[in-house]
Each structure stands twice: as structure tokens, then as C-alpha cells.
C-alpha positions as CSV (number, residue, x, y, z in Angstrom):
1,M,114.6,87.3,101.6
2,L,113.2,90.4,99.9
3,D,115.3,93.1,98.2
4,I,113.8,96.0,96.5
5,V,116.6,98.0,94.8
6,N,116.2,101.5,93.4
7,V,112.7,100.8,92.1
8,K,110.9,103.6,90.2
9,K,107.4,103.7,88.9
10,T,105.7,106.6,87.1
11,F,102.1,106.6,85.9
12,N,100.9,108.6,82.8
13,Q,104.4,109.5,81.7
14,K,104.8,112.5,79.5
15,T,101.2,113.7,80.1
16,V,99.7,116.4,82.3
17,N,98.7,113.6,84.6
18,E,102.2,112.3,85.2
19,R,102.7,111.1,88.7
20,T,105.7,109.5,90.4
21,A,104.4,106.7,92.5
22,L,107.7,105.1,93.5
23,D,110.8,107.2,93.6
24,S,114.0,105.2,93.8
25,V,112.7,102.9,96.6
26,N,115.1,100.7,98.4
27,L,113.9,98.1,101.0
28,H,115.4,94.9,102.4
29,L,113.4,92.4,104.5
30,D,114.9,89.5,106.4
31,E,113.2,86.2,106.9
32,E,110.4,86.5,109.4
33,D,110.3,90.3,109.2
34,F,106.7,91.5,109.8
35,V,106.7,95.1,108.4
36,T,103.8,97.5,108.6
37,V,103.7,100.2,105.9
38,I,101.9,103.5,106.6
39,G,101.5,106.8,104.8
40,G,99.0,109.3,103.4
41,N,96.9,109.0,100.2
42,G,99.2,108.7,97.2
43,A,102.2,108.0,99.3
44,G,103.1,104.8,97.3
45,K,102.0,102.1,99.8
46,S,99.8,100.0,97.5
47,T,101.9,100.8,94.5
48,L,104.8,99.2,96.4
49,L,102.8,96.0,97.1
50,N,101.5,95.9,93.5
51,A,105.1,96.2,92.2
52,V,106.2,93.3,94.3
53,A,103.2,91.3,93.3
54,G,103.8,92.0,89.6
55,V,100.5,93.7,89.0
56,W,102.3,96.2,86.7
57,P,106.0,96.4,85.6
58,V,108.3,98.9,87.2
59,D,110.2,101.5,85.1
60,S,113.6,100.6,86.6
61,G,115.2,98.8,89.5
62,S,115.0,95.2,90.7
63,I,112.9,93.1,93.0
64,V,114.4,89.9,94.4
65,I,112.4,87.3,96.5
66,D,114.4,84.6,98.2
67,G,117.3,85.0,95.8
68,M,115.0,84.9,92.7
69,D,114.9,88.0,90.5
70,V,111.2,88.5,89.8
71,T,111.5,92.0,88.3
72,D,110.4,90.9,84.8
73,M,108.3,87.9,86.0
74,P,104.6,88.0,85.2
75,E,102.1,88.2,88.0
76,H,100.8,84.6,87.6
77,R,104.3,83.2,88.0
78,R,105.0,85.2,91.1
79,A,101.8,83.8,92.7
80,A,103.6,80.6,93.4
81,V,105.8,82.3,96.0
82,L,103.4,85.1,97.2
83,G,100.3,85.1,99.3
84,R,98.1,88.2,99.2
85,V,94.9,89.5,100.9
86,F,93.2,92.5,99.4
87,Q,91.2,95.3,100.9
88,D,87.9,94.2,99.3
89,P,86.5,91.0,101.1
90,M,85.0,90.0,97.7
91,M,88.4,89.5,96.2
92,G,90.6,86.5,96.8
93,T,87.8,83.9,96.9
94,A,85.3,82.4,94.4
95,A,81.9,83.4,95.8
96,T,79.9,80.7,94.0
97,M,82.1,77.9,95.2
98,Q,82.1,76.1,98.5
99,I,84.5,76.9,101.4
100,E,86.3,73.6,100.9
101,E,86.5,74.1,97.2
102,N,88.2,77.5,97.7
103,L,90.7,75.9,100.1
104,A,91.4,73.1,97.6
105,L,92.1,75.7,94.9
106,A,94.5,77.5,97.2
107,A,96.2,74.2,98.1
108,R,96.8,73.4,94.5
109,R,98.3,76.8,93.6
110,G,101.3,76.3,91.3
111,Q,100.5,72.6,90.6
112,R,99.4,71.0,87.4
113,R,95.7,70.2,87.3
114,T,94.5,66.6,86.6
115,L,91.2,64.8,86.2
116,K,91.5,62.9,89.5
117,S,89.0,63.4,92.3
118,G,88.8,67.0,93.5
119,I,89.0,66.8,97.3
120,T,90.1,63.7,99.3
121,R,88.9,62.8,102.8
122,E,92.4,63.5,104.2
123,E,92.3,67.0,102.7
124,R,88.9,67.6,104.2
125,D,90.2,66.7,107.6
126,V,93.1,69.1,107.2
127,Y,90.8,71.9,106.1
128,R,88.4,71.3,109.0
129,S,91.3,71.5,111.5
130,Q,92.7,74.7,110.0
131,L,89.2,76.3,109.8
132,A,88.6,75.4,113.5
133,E,91.7,77.4,114.5
134,L,90.1,80.6,113.1
135,G,87.4,80.3,115.8
136,L,84.6,81.4,113.5
137,G,82.7,78.1,113.2
138,L,83.5,77.7,109.5
139,E,84.7,74.1,110.1
140,D,81.0,73.2,110.4
141,R,80.1,75.0,107.1
142,M,82.6,73.6,104.7
143,T,80.0,73.0,102.0
144,A,78.5,76.5,102.3
145,K,79.0,78.9,99.4
146,V,81.6,81.6,100.2
147,G,79.3,84.3,98.9
148,L,77.1,83.7,101.9
149,L,79.8,84.5,104.4
150,S,80.2,87.9,106.2
151,G,83.0,90.2,105.2
152,G,85.0,89.3,108.3
153,Q,84.6,85.5,107.7
154,R,85.5,85.9,104.1
155,Q,88.7,87.9,104.9
156,A,89.7,85.2,107.5
157,L,89.1,82.5,104.9
158,T,91.2,84.5,102.3
159,L,94.0,84.9,104.9
160,L,94.0,81.1,105.4
161,M,94.0,80.5,101.7
162,A,96.9,82.9,101.2
163,T,99.0,81.2,103.8
164,L,97.9,77.6,103.2
165,K,101.1,76.8,101.2
166,K,103.4,79.0,103.3
167,P,104.4,81.7,100.8
168,K,107.9,83.2,100.7
169,L,106.2,86.6,101.2
170,L,102.7,87.6,102.5
171,L,101.2,90.8,101.3
172,L,98.4,92.4,103.3
173,D,96.9,95.4,101.4
174,E,94.7,97.3,103.9
175,H,93.0,93.9,104.4
176,T,90.8,95.2,107.3
177,A,89.9,98.6,105.9
178,A,86.5,97.5,104.7
179,L,85.5,95.8,108.0
180,D,83.9,97.3,111.1
181,P,86.3,97.9,114.0
182,R,85.4,94.8,116.0
183,T,85.7,92.5,113.0
184,A,88.9,94.3,111.9
185,A,90.5,93.6,115.3
186,K,89.6,89.9,115.1
187,V,91.1,89.6,111.6
188,L,94.2,91.4,112.7
189,E,94.6,89.1,115.6
190,L,94.2,86.1,113.3
191,S,96.7,87.6,110.9
192,E,99.3,88.0,113.6
193,K,98.7,84.5,114.9
194,I,99.1,82.9,111.4
195,I,102.2,85.0,110.6
196,R,103.9,84.2,113.9
197,E,103.1,80.4,113.8
198,N,104.2,80.1,110.2
199,R,107.1,82.5,110.6
200,L,106.1,84.4,107.5
201,M,107.9,87.4,106.0
202,T,105.1,90.0,105.7
203,L,104.4,93.4,104.3
204,M,101.2,94.9,105.7
205,V,99.9,98.2,104.4
206,T,97.5,100.0,106.7
207,H,96.1,103.5,107.1
208,N,95.6,103.0,110.9
209,M,98.5,104.4,112.9
210,K,97.6,102.5,116.0
211,D,97.7,99.1,114.1
212,A,100.9,100.1,112.4
213,I,102.6,100.6,115.8
214,R,101.0,97.6,117.5
215,Y,101.7,94.9,114.9
216,G,105.0,93.7,113.4
217,N,108.6,94.1,114.4
218,R,109.3,97.0,112.0
219,L,107.4,100.1,110.6
220,I,108.1,102.1,107.5
221,M,106.4,105.3,106.5
222,M,106.1,106.5,102.9
223,N,105.5,109.9,101.4
224,G,105.7,111.0,97.8
225,G,106.8,107.6,96.6
226,K,109.7,107.4,99.1
227,I,110.4,105.7,102.4
228,I,111.0,108.5,104.8
229,L,111.0,106.6,108.1
230,D,112.1,103.1,109.0
231,V,112.0,102.0,112.7
232,S,112.3,98.6,114.3
233,G,113.2,96.9,117.6
234,E,113.0,98.9,120.8
235,E,112.5,102.1,118.8
236,K,109.3,100.8,117.4
237,K,108.1,99.5,120.7
238,Q,108.5,103.0,122.2
239,L,106.5,104.6,119.3
240,T,103.3,106.5,120.0
241,I,100.9,108.1,117.5
242,E,102.1,111.6,118.6
243,R,105.8,110.6,118.1
244,L,104.9,109.0,114.7
245,M,103.4,112.3,113.5
246,E,106.4,114.2,114.8
247,A,108.7,111.9,112.9
248,F,106.7,112.4,109.8
249,A,107.0,116.1,110.1
250,E,110.7,115.9,110.7
251,A,111.4,113.6,107.8
252,S,109.1,115.2,105.2
253,G,108.9,118.9,106.3
254,E,105.1,118.5,106.2
255,S,102.3,118.0,108.7
256,F,100.5,114.7,108.9
257,V,96.9,115.8,108.3
258,N,95.3,112.8,106.6
259,D,91.8,112.7,107.9
260,R,91.3,109.0,107.3
261,M,94.3,108.1,109.4
262,L,93.6,110.6,112.1
263,L,90.0,109.2,112.5
264,S,91.4,105.7,112.8
């Protein structure tokens, strides 16, 4: 379903600020794989997601989603097969528009726009039902402006919008990092529920080692633009934070001393 083959990306080439963000990365995901991605600052986690999403072109290599080579495809065309939730709760929604209007935009992603009525009664019923499953009371506030929602409510809405049309691949880019611990836990639970029920292939970047171990059926660790650890199945179920740090040291020859991750 997803094949990343020998992908390279270097920023500021041939300058004193040259930095290799992705160094011949190879990754294959099967349908329904839920993969958590962890690593220190500058490891290449977000660059990997941005490369898949088409935010910037890669220097070499290929990216194939569901048999379709998207390597040279612009970001707006890839949006038809991708769902994405960002770290910033302010991204992914239109703050000045109503909740139901945001959902209608998500439902029409990839379709031609016409002058017919914006939202039908049948669509409102569907949106109300889906919002009710979030358990946040948003089904009773469908005409409220999204900008009035809390960060957690907004991320939950963005998650629903990103999965409304069942994308080929869901990208979660540290989507709970800006939330308080209690709200982050709620959004992660909702994420797992939606991913499981819709059987979505997912890449979730996180800085939280505990969350990386708890969620998904597979974990990859990145360092210096490379994948240095890839565990799944029973091996992942037996992982602990201590063992994860040991594995990092064994694979990279370095100590895992990222304060942000340790504090999490």
C-alpha cells in the first residue's frame, strides 16, 4: 500500500547549512498497518511525512501509494488519497466557518465544485451522527464557528475531517503535542478508534515514547535521516521505554538523551 524506496532529501545543498534530512530511506507499509515513528530532534520524522504528503520534492527515490507513483505529484493532487492532522490545532480547519461547513468541505475533497445548495439535510444527519461518536458534544454545536472550539475539540474535528472520505493513508504529525496531557490522551484514543474502525493505513509521528509503544502494530525509530529500528508484532508488545532506549544506543552508537522525549 505504501512504498518509500531509497528516498533522499537534503536541505540547503552546497551551503554551510547543508543538512541531510532523509538518507536513502526505505519503508514498506501494508494495508491496515498503524506505524508509530519516533526519534530525536532532526531525526527526519516530520521530513518523512512531508515527503509523503508532497510538501516538498525529494532529491531522489520514489514514493508509491496504493500502486500509484506520487513522487512527482504536487501536494494538492496527493490530497485526494491522503488525510493529515498537524501538530498545530489551528491548522486543518477554517476558523471562521461553522463546524458543519468544515465537514462539508472535507466531504467534497477532490470533487468538482458546483453552485448547488451547500449542505443537504441528509448530510447534516450524517455529520451529526459522526460528531456524536467523538463524545465531545459537538453534534449540538454544528453551527458554531470552529475558532471558538478548544484545542482538543479542534484536533478531534480535524481528525474526523481527515478521515471522512477514508484516505488511502493517514498522516498524524505529532497531532497531540500542543495539547495538555488529559486532552492528548482523549485525542489519541479517538485516533485509535477511528483508525481501527476504518482500517486505515497510518503513519503517526510522536515524540512520546510511551505513546509510540502503546499505539499501533509497528514502531520505527529514526536518527540522522535513517530508519535505525523497526519492530512489530510480539516484539513491539514486549517493548518498554528502557528497552527502546537500549535499542537506540545499540543501533546508533549514541545515547538517547532528548529532554523533550524523556520528560514525556
